[in-house]
N, C-alpha and C positions, 0 to 999 in steps of 0.2 A: 504494500500500500504506500503510495507516495505521501510525503509529509511536507507541510509548508509552515515555516515560522511566521506568525502574525502578531501584531500588536493587539492590545485589548480593543482599541478603536477599530482596527481592521476586522476583528472577530465580530464586534457589534454591527459593523456595516454589512458583512456577509449575512449575518442573521437577519438584519432588517430587510435586506434584498429578498431573501428566501420567504420571509413572512409576507412581504408586499406582493410577491408572485402568487400567493394564495395556496402554495403547496405546504400544508401543515405537517405532512409526514416528513418532508425534506427539512423543514424548519426544526421540528422536534429532534430529528436525528442529528442535525448539526449542533444545536445548543447542548445536547446531552453527550455527544461523542466527538464532536469536532469534524465529523466526516461529511463531505459534501461533493457535489459535481459528478459528472459521468465517469471520471476515473477514480472516484472514491478517495479523493485527497483528504488527508487528516490534518486539520489545523492544530498547530502546537502554539499555544499562547506564550509569548516571551514577555514576562513582566518587566524586563530591563529595557525594552524598546520604548523610545519616547519618554524616558524618565526626565524629571526636572533636575536641574543642577542644585547643589546644596545651598546656594545663596539665592535661589529663586523665591520671590515673594509669593505667598499663597494666601488667597482669601477664600474662606469656606463659609457657606451659609447652611444651617441645618435647623430643623424644627424639633425641639425636644419637649416631650411631655414632662419629663423630670430630668434634672441634672444635678447629681451629687458626686463629689469627688473627695475621697479620703486617701491620701498618699503622704508618706513622710517627706518626700521631696518631689516636686513636679518637674519631670524631665523635659522642660521646654526652654527654648532660647528666645521666646518673645511672649508678650502678654496675650491672654485670651480674654476677649470681651463677650459677654453673654447678655443679650437684651431681650426682655419679654416682648412678645408680639401680640399677646392676647389682651383682652380688656383688663385694665388695671385692677378692677375689683375681683377678677378671676385668678390673679397671680398670688402665689404664696408670699406673704408679707410678714414673716416672723421667723423664729427659730424652729428647727425641726427636732429640737431637744436631744441632740447628740453632743455629748460633752466628753472632755478628757482632761486629766490632770496634766497641766503644763507648768514648767518652771520658767518664770520670768523674773530676771534680776535676783536669782537665788530664792525666790518665793514661789511656792507651789500653789497654784490656783486652778479650780475647775473652770474651764472656759467652753463656751459653745463652739463646736467645730464648724458648724454650718449656720449661718445667719443670712437671711435674705432681707436686704434693706428695702424700705418702702419708697 
C-alpha cells in the first residue's frame, strides 16, 4: 500500500473533499484509517509539518464552562488572560472554597487558592 506524508491541514482538506463529494463510505474510511483514492494510498499525518517557531506569537480563543487551575508552578512564558463572555450575573463571582496553608513572610496562613473577582 502506498503511503503519503501529510500535514494535519492536508488531512483535513482531503477529508473535507471526500465529504463534499457525498461518498460517506470513502469519507469514513479515510478519517478512520487514512486510506483513500483508487490506489488505496494511506495518509500518514506528520505532526512536525507546518509547526510554529518557538518565538511565534499565538492567540487562542476558547469557550470554557469552568476553568480551574491548581499547579505548584505554571509552566508558561507569558500571561494568560481569561475573560467571561456570559452575562455578568451568570458568572461565578466568589471563592470556590478551596484553600491551602501557605507560608508568607514566615507566617502560615490559610488562603483561598481560587478566587474569582467581580
